[in-house]
N, CA, C and O atoms as a GROMACS GRO file, in nm:
protein
  340
    1UNK      N    1   7.320  13.766   9.685
    1UNK     CA    2   7.242  13.807   9.571
    1UNK      C    3   7.139  13.700   9.533
    1UNK      O    4   7.022  13.731   9.515
    2UNK      N    5   7.183  13.573   9.522
    2UNK     CA    6   7.093  13.466   9.485
    2UNK      C    7   7.055  13.377   9.604
    2UNK      O    8   6.977  13.283   9.589
    3UNK      N    9   7.110  13.407   9.720
    3UNK     CA   10   7.079  13.328   9.838
    3UNK      C   11   7.146  13.191   9.841
    3UNK      O   12   7.102  13.102   9.913
    4UNK      N   13   7.251  13.175   9.764
    4UNK     CA   14   7.322  13.047   9.760
    4UNK      C   15   7.420  13.043   9.877
    4UNK      O   16   7.492  13.140   9.902
    5UNK      N   17   7.423  12.931   9.947
    5UNK     CA   18   7.513  12.915  10.060
    5UNK      C   19   7.608  12.798  10.033
    5UNK      O   20   7.573  12.702   9.964
    6UNK      N   21   7.728  12.809  10.088
    6UNK     CA   22   7.821  12.697  10.080
    6UNK      C   23   7.764  12.581  10.159
    6UNK      O   24   7.692  12.602  10.257
    7UNK      N   25   7.796  12.463  10.118
    7UNK     CA   26   7.760  12.344  10.194
    7UNK      C   27   7.824  12.353  10.332
    7UNK      O   28   7.931  12.411  10.348
    8UNK      N   29   7.757  12.298  10.430
    8UNK     CA   30   7.814  12.294  10.564
    8UNK      C   31   7.940  12.208  10.567
    8UNK      O   32   8.018  12.215  10.662
    9UNK      N   33   7.961  12.126  10.464
    9UNK     CA   34   8.085  12.049  10.456
    9UNK      C   35   8.206  12.141  10.461
    9UNK      O   36   8.309  12.106  10.519
   10UNK      N   37   8.194  12.260  10.401
   10UNK     CA   38   8.303  12.357  10.404
   10UNK      C   39   8.306  12.433  10.536
   10UNK      O   40   8.412  12.447  10.597
   11UNK      N   41   8.192  12.482  10.578
   11UNK     CA   42   8.188  12.577  10.689
   11UNK      C   43   8.189  12.513  10.827
   11UNK      O   44   8.234  12.575  10.923
   12UNK      N   45   8.142  12.390  10.840
   12UNK     CA   46   8.135  12.328  10.972
   12UNK      C   47   8.217  12.201  10.986
   12UNK      O   48   8.269  12.173  11.094
   13UNK      N   49   8.228  12.122  10.879
   13UNK     CA   50   8.287  11.990  10.892
   13UNK      C   51   8.434  11.986  10.854
   13UNK      O   52   8.499  11.882  10.866
   14UNK      N   53   8.487  12.097  10.808
   14UNK     CA   54   8.631  12.107  10.786
   14UNK      C   55   8.684  12.054  10.655
   14UNK      O   56   8.806  12.037  10.642
   15UNK      N   57   8.599  12.027  10.558
   15UNK     CA   58   8.652  11.982  10.430
   15UNK      C   59   8.711  12.099  10.354
   15UNK      O   60   8.654  12.208  10.350
   16UNK      N   61   8.827  12.075  10.295
   16UNK     CA   62   8.894  12.180  10.218
   16UNK      C   63   8.924  12.122  10.082
   16UNK      O   64   9.010  12.036  10.067
   17UNK      N   65   8.854  12.170   9.983
   17UNK     CA   66   8.875  12.120   9.849
   17UNK      C   67   8.814  12.217   9.748
   17UNK      O   68   8.735  12.304   9.783
   18UNK      N   69   8.853  12.199   9.627
   18UNK     CA   70   8.788  12.269   9.518
   18UNK      C   71   8.723  12.163   9.432
   18UNK      O   72   8.760  12.046   9.440
   19UNK      N   73   8.630  12.201   9.353
   19UNK     CA   74   8.565  12.104   9.266
   19UNK      C   75   8.433  12.058   9.324
   19UNK      O   76   8.381  12.116   9.419
   20UNK      N   77   8.381  11.953   9.265
   20UNK     CA   78   8.248  11.906   9.303
   20UNK      C   79   8.251  11.830   9.435
   20UNK      O   80   8.353  11.772   9.473
   21UNK      N   81   8.139  11.829   9.501
   21UNK     CA   82   8.123  11.755   9.625
   21UNK      C   83   8.134  11.607   9.594
   21UNK      O   84   8.069  11.558   9.502
   22UNK      N   85   8.216  11.537   9.668
   22UNK     CA   86   8.231  11.395   9.647
   22UNK      C   87   8.306  11.358   9.521
   22UNK      O   88   8.289  11.248   9.467
   23UNK      N   89   8.390  11.448   9.473
   23UNK     CA   90   8.465  11.424   9.350
   23UNK      C   91   8.545  11.294   9.362
   23UNK      O   92   8.625  11.280   9.455
   24UNK      N   93   8.526  11.200   9.271
   24UNK     CA   94   8.595  11.072   9.281
   24UNK      C   95   8.746  11.081   9.258
   24UNK      O   96   8.818  10.984   9.281
   25UNK      N   97   8.794  11.195   9.213
   25UNK     CA   98   8.937  11.212   9.187
   25UNK      C   99   9.009  11.278   9.303
   25UNK      O  100   9.130  11.300   9.297
   26UNK      N  101   8.936  11.309   9.409
   26UNK     CA  102   8.996  11.371   9.527
   26UNK      C  103   9.094  11.274   9.592
   26UNK      O  104   9.068  11.153   9.598
   27UNK      N  105   9.204  11.325   9.639
   27UNK     CA  106   9.303  11.243   9.707
   27UNK      C  107   9.246  11.180   9.834
   27UNK      O  108   9.285  11.070   9.873
   28UNK      N  109   9.153  11.250   9.897
   28UNK     CA  110   9.097  11.205  10.025
   28UNK      C  111   8.949  11.168  10.012
   28UNK      O  112   8.870  11.196  10.102
   29UNK      N  113   8.912  11.107   9.901
   29UNK     CA  114   8.771  11.081   9.872
   29UNK      C  115   8.704  10.997   9.980
   29UNK      O  116   8.590  11.024  10.016
   30UNK      N  117   8.773  10.896  10.032
   30UNK     CA  118   8.709  10.810  10.131
   30UNK      C  119   8.673  10.887  10.258
   30UNK      O  120   8.565  10.868  10.314
   31UNK      N  121   8.763  10.974  10.302
   31UNK     CA  122   8.735  11.056  10.420
   31UNK      C  123   8.622  11.155  10.392
   31UNK      O  124   8.534  11.175  10.476
   32UNK      N  125   8.624  11.215  10.274
   32UNK     CA  126   8.519  11.312  10.240
   32UNK      C  127   8.383  11.246  10.233
   32UNK      O  128   8.284  11.299  10.285
   33UNK      N  129   8.377  11.130  10.170
   33UNK     CA  130   8.249  11.061  10.158
   33UNK      C  131   8.196  11.021  10.295
   33UNK      O  132   8.076  11.029  10.320
   34UNK      N  133   8.284  10.978  10.384
   34UNK     CA  134   8.241  10.941  10.520
   34UNK      C  135   8.181  11.062  10.593
   34UNK      O  136   8.080  11.050  10.662
   35UNK      N  137   8.244  11.178  10.578
   35UNK     CA  138   8.194  11.299  10.643
   35UNK      C  139   8.060  11.341  10.582
   35UNK      O  140   7.967  11.374  10.654
   36UNK      N  141   8.052  11.338  10.451
   36UNK     CA  142   7.927  11.376  10.385
   36UNK      C  143   7.815  11.280  10.425
   36UNK      O  144   7.703  11.323  10.453
   37UNK      N  145   7.846  11.151  10.428
   37UNK     CA  146   7.743  11.054  10.466
   37UNK      C  147   7.692  11.080  10.608
   37UNK      O  148   7.572  11.070  10.634
   38UNK      N  149   7.783  11.112  10.698
   38UNK     CA  150   7.746  11.135  10.838
   38UNK      C  151   7.661  11.261  10.856
   38UNK      O  152   7.559  11.259  10.924
   39UNK      N  153   7.704  11.370  10.794
   39UNK     CA  154   7.641  11.500  10.821
   39UNK      C  155   7.536  11.543  10.719
   39UNK      O  156   7.446  11.620  10.752
   40UNK      N  157   7.547  11.494  10.597
   40UNK     CA  158   7.451  11.535  10.494
   40UNK      C  159   7.411  11.413  10.411
   40UNK      O  160   7.455  11.397  10.297
   41UNK      N  161   7.328  11.327  10.470
   41UNK     CA  162   7.295  11.201  10.402
   41UNK      C  163   7.229  11.218  10.266
   41UNK      O  164   7.251  11.135  10.177
   42UNK      N  165   7.151  11.322  10.247
   42UNK     CA  166   7.090  11.342  10.115
   42UNK      C  167   7.196  11.379  10.011
   42UNK      O  168   7.189  11.334   9.897
   43UNK      N  169   7.292  11.461  10.050
   43UNK     CA  170   7.402  11.497   9.960
   43UNK      C  171   7.485  11.372   9.930
   43UNK      O  172   7.529  11.352   9.816
   44UNK      N  173   7.506  11.289  10.030
   44UNK     CA  174   7.578  11.163  10.010
   44UNK      C  175   7.506  11.076   9.907
   44UNK      O  176   7.569  11.024   9.815
   45UNK      N  177   7.376  11.061   9.922
   45UNK     CA  178   7.299  10.980   9.828
   45UNK      C  179   7.312  11.035   9.686
   45UNK      O  180   7.326  10.958   9.590
   46UNK      N  181   7.307  11.166   9.673
   46UNK     CA  182   7.320  11.227   9.540
   46UNK      C  183   7.459  11.200   9.482
   46UNK      O  184   7.471  11.164   9.365
   47UNK      N  185   7.563  11.217   9.563
   47UNK     CA  186   7.700  11.195   9.516
   47UNK      C  187   7.719  11.050   9.472
   47UNK      O  188   7.779  11.023   9.368
   48UNK      N  189   7.669  10.957   9.552
   48UNK     CA  190   7.683  10.815   9.518
   48UNK      C  191   7.603  10.783   9.392
   48UNK      O  192   7.647  10.704   9.308
   49UNK      N  193   7.488  10.845   9.378
   49UNK     CA  194   7.407  10.823   9.259
   49UNK      C  195   7.481  10.872   9.134
   49UNK      O  196   7.476  10.807   9.029
   50UNK      N  197   7.549  10.984   9.146
   50UNK     CA  198   7.619  11.042   9.032
   50UNK      C  199   7.754  10.975   9.008
   50UNK      O  200   7.788  10.942   8.895
   51UNK      N  201   7.830  10.954   9.115
   51UNK     CA  202   7.969  10.909   9.102
   51UNK      C  203   7.994  10.764   9.143
   51UNK      O  204   8.109  10.720   9.140
   52UNK      N  205   7.892  10.689   9.181
   52UNK     CA  206   7.911  10.555   9.236
   52UNK      C  207   8.006  10.467   9.158
   52UNK      O  208   8.097  10.408   9.217
   53UNK      N  209   7.987  10.456   9.028
   53UNK     CA  210   8.076  10.372   8.946
   53UNK      C  211   8.218  10.428   8.944
   53UNK      O  212   8.315  10.353   8.938
   54UNK      N  213   8.230  10.560   8.948
   54UNK     CA  214   8.362  10.622   8.950
   54UNK      C  215   8.435  10.590   9.080
   54UNK      O  216   8.556  10.570   9.079
   55UNK      N  217   8.361  10.583   9.191
   55UNK     CA  218   8.424  10.547   9.319
   55UNK      C  219   8.482  10.406   9.310
   55UNK      O  220   8.593  10.380   9.357
   56UNK      N  221   8.407  10.315   9.250
   56UNK     CA  222   8.454  10.178   9.234
   56UNK      C  223   8.579  10.174   9.145
   56UNK      O  224   8.677  10.108   9.177
   57UNK      N  225   8.574  10.246   9.033
   57UNK     CA  226   8.687  10.249   8.941
   57UNK      C  227   8.811  10.309   9.009
   57UNK      O  228   8.921  10.256   8.996
   58UNK      N  229   8.792  10.419   9.080
   58UNK     CA  230   8.903  10.485   9.148
   58UNK      C  231   8.967  10.392   9.251
   58UNK      O  232   9.089  10.386   9.261
   59UNK      N  233   8.885  10.320   9.327
   59UNK     CA  234   8.939  10.226   9.426
   59UNK      C  235   9.020  10.117   9.358
   59UNK      O  236   9.129  10.082   9.405
   60UNK      N  237   8.969  10.063   9.249
   60UNK     CA  238   9.042   9.958   9.176
   60UNK      C  239   9.171  10.013   9.115
   60UNK      O  240   9.274   9.946   9.117
   61UNK      N  241   9.165  10.134   9.063
   61UNK     CA  242   9.284  10.196   9.004
   61UNK      C  243   9.392  10.217   9.111
   61UNK      O  244   9.509  10.187   9.088
   62UNK      N  245   9.352  10.269   9.226
   62UNK     CA  246   9.450  10.292   9.333
   62UNK      C  247   9.511  10.162   9.382
   62UNK      O  248   9.630  10.158   9.413
   63UNK      N  249   9.432  10.056   9.390
   63UNK     CA  250   9.485   9.924   9.428
   63UNK      C  251   9.585   9.875   9.323
   63UNK      O  252   9.689   9.819   9.357
   64UNK      N  253   9.554   9.897   9.196
   64UNK     CA  254   9.644   9.859   9.087
   64UNK      C  255   9.776   9.935   9.098
   64UNK      O  256   9.884   9.875   9.086
   65UNK      N  257   9.769  10.064   9.119
   65UNK     CA  258   9.890  10.146   9.130
   65UNK      C  259   9.975  10.098   9.248
   65UNK      O  260  10.097  10.088   9.236
   66UNK      N  261   9.911  10.069   9.359
   66UNK     CA  262   9.984  10.022   9.477
   66UNK      C  263  10.055   9.890   9.447
   66UNK      O  264  10.171   9.871   9.484
   67UNK      N  265   9.984   9.800   9.380
   67UNK     CA  266  10.043   9.672   9.343
   67UNK      C  267  10.161   9.690   9.247
   67UNK      O  268  10.264   9.625   9.264
   68UNK      N  269  10.146   9.777   9.149
   68UNK     CA  270  10.254   9.799   9.052
   68UNK      C  271  10.377   9.861   9.119
   68UNK      O  272  10.490   9.825   9.086
   69UNK      N  273  10.356   9.952   9.212
   69UNK     CA  274  10.469  10.011   9.284
   69UNK      C  275  10.541   9.907   9.368
   69UNK      O  276  10.664   9.907   9.375
   70UNK      N  277  10.465   9.817   9.431
   70UNK     CA  278  10.527   9.710   9.509
   70UNK      C  279  10.608   9.618   9.419
   70UNK      O  280  10.718   9.577   9.456
   71UNK      N  281  10.554   9.584   9.302
   71UNK     CA  282  10.628   9.500   9.208
   71UNK      C  283  10.756   9.568   9.161
   71UNK      O  284  10.861   9.506   9.152
   72UNK      N  285  10.744   9.698   9.130
   72UNK     CA  286  10.862   9.773   9.085
   72UNK      C  287  10.969   9.775   9.193
   72UNK      O  288  11.088   9.759   9.164
   73UNK      N  289  10.928   9.794   9.317
   73UNK     CA  290  11.024   9.796   9.428
   73UNK      C  291  11.092   9.660   9.442
   73UNK      O  292  11.213   9.653   9.462
   74UNK      N  293  11.014   9.554   9.431
   74UNK     CA  294  11.068   9.418   9.441
   74UNK      C  295  11.164   9.391   9.324
   74UNK      O  296  11.268   9.329   9.344
   75UNK      N  297  11.129   9.434   9.206
   75UNK     CA  298  11.218   9.415   9.089
   75UNK      C  299  11.349   9.489   9.107
   75UNK      O  300  11.455   9.439   9.069
   76UNK      N  301  11.343   9.609   9.164
   76UNK     CA  302  11.467   9.684   9.188
   76UNK      C  303  11.554   9.612   9.290
   76UNK      O  304  11.676   9.608   9.275
   77UNK      N  305  11.492   9.557   9.393
   77UNK     CA  306  11.569   9.480   9.492
   77UNK      C  307  11.639   9.362   9.427
   77UNK      O  308  11.756   9.335   9.452
   78UNK      N  309  11.565   9.292   9.344
   78UNK     CA  310  11.623   9.176   9.274
   78UNK      C  311  11.737   9.219   9.182
   78UNK      O  312  11.841   9.154   9.178
   79UNK      N  313  11.717   9.326   9.111
   79UNK     CA  314  11.819   9.377   9.020
   79UNK      C  315  11.944   9.418   9.097
   79UNK      O  316  12.056   9.388   9.054
   80UNK      N  317  11.928   9.486   9.208
   80UNK     CA  318  12.042   9.527   9.290
   80UNK      C  319  12.115   9.407   9.347
   80UNK      O  320  12.238   9.406   9.353
   81UNK      N  321  12.040   9.306   9.388
   81UNK     CA  322  12.102   9.184   9.442
   81UNK      C  323  12.183   9.112   9.334
   81UNK      O  324  12.293   9.064   9.360
   82UNK      N  325  12.129   9.106   9.214
   82UNK     CA  326  12.202   9.038   9.106
   82UNK      C  327  12.322   9.120   9.060
   82UNK      O  328  12.423   9.064   9.017
   83UNK      N  329  12.312   9.254   9.067
   83UNK     CA  330  12.425   9.340   9.030
   83UNK      C  331  12.541   9.326   9.129
   83UNK      O  332  12.657   9.340   9.091
   84UNK      N  333  12.509   9.298   9.254
   84UNK     CA  334  12.612   9.285   9.358
   84UNK      C  335  12.688   9.152   9.348
   84UNK      O  336  12.796   9.138   9.405
   85UNK      N  337  12.630   9.058   9.278
   85UNK     CA  338  12.696   8.925   9.267
   85UNK      C  339  12.796   8.928   9.162
   85UNK      O  340  12.862   8.827   9.136
   0.00000   0.00000   0.00000
């Protein structure tokens, strides 16, 4: 009706997602951004222009979560070791 087509990211490159292109909250954002950059550089530039700071924040947040989980695991090990004594 309006001549709107899906991005080739869906139809040719195999991305499966809902939401905006390059959404910084996507579980697989790094893989998606790499594919978009390779096949649709203008779309990549637009996504980075819009979401660039969010990508940085998301990366830092995920690193923080990983660190906290490692600390929690280590604390549980210590607690179990002290409980066994």
